[in-house]
N, C-alpha and C positions, 0 to 999 in steps of 0.2 A: 447589708443595709450599713449605711453608710448616715456618723451620728454629727455630722457638721453642723453647727449654730449656722442661720443661715443670717447673716446681718447687713447694714449699708456696706455699700464698699468704698465709705471714703473713713476718716476719722474728724467726729469733731474735734476741734482743740478748745478744751474750755477760755485758755489765757486770751486766745483770738476773738473769741465770742465779747467777754468784757470789754476787750478792746472794740471792735465792731460798734457792741452799745454806744463806748464813751463817745466815738467822731459822733454819732449820733444823737448823742445827748439823751439817753435813755436808759431805761436801768433792767436791770433781769426781769424785777415786778412788772415793770409795762412792756415786758417783751411775754410773759407768760399769760399774762390778760386776752390776749390775741391768740393764746394754743390752743387747738381741744383736750388738751389733758389738765391735772390739777399743780398747782405751783411745782410741788414737792414732786411731785413724778419728774416734771420738765428738768427739775435742779438733779434729780438723780440723772436723768438723761446724759444732761451738761457734763457731769460730771465721769461719766462713763459707769457709773455703780447700776443702771437698768440701759438694756437695747429699746431704742424707741420705735414706734407702727412707723412704715411708711407714710401715712397720712400725719402723722407729726413729724416729719422731715420735710415734707412738701410746705405743712404750714409754716412752720420755722424758717424755709428760705422764703415763701411767700413774705412773711414776716419781715425780714433782715433785708431782703433782696439781692438782684444776682452777684451785684459784686462784695458787698458785705459777706452772703454767703460763702462765693469763692475763696473770701480770704478765711472764714472761718472753718474749713473742711482743708485747706493748707492750697489752695491750687492756683493760689495766687500769692507772689509777696508785696504785694501793691493795694495798701488801704487808703482809697481816695475818700476824701468829704465830700460829700454830693456839693456841699453850699461852698465850697472851697476849689483853690485850681492846684492846690499842694497837695502831694502825697503823704499821710502819716507813716 
């Protein structure tokens, strides 16, 4: 019997999340309003203190948009401002 904890296959980087929100001119509070959990729980997940559900990660991915999501989980090294033509 395995006692491995099943979690996401990615790491959510809080510093990258803050950068992505800054580029989008949004705040953590703006983001958490769009999520199916409380602000407090979301922040604990962002900081790695709690594990989020698949539904939370799907909502977060949708709320951020695919390019920002890939940046936040470290799958890309370029964060683009959708309103500009340069990378941050």
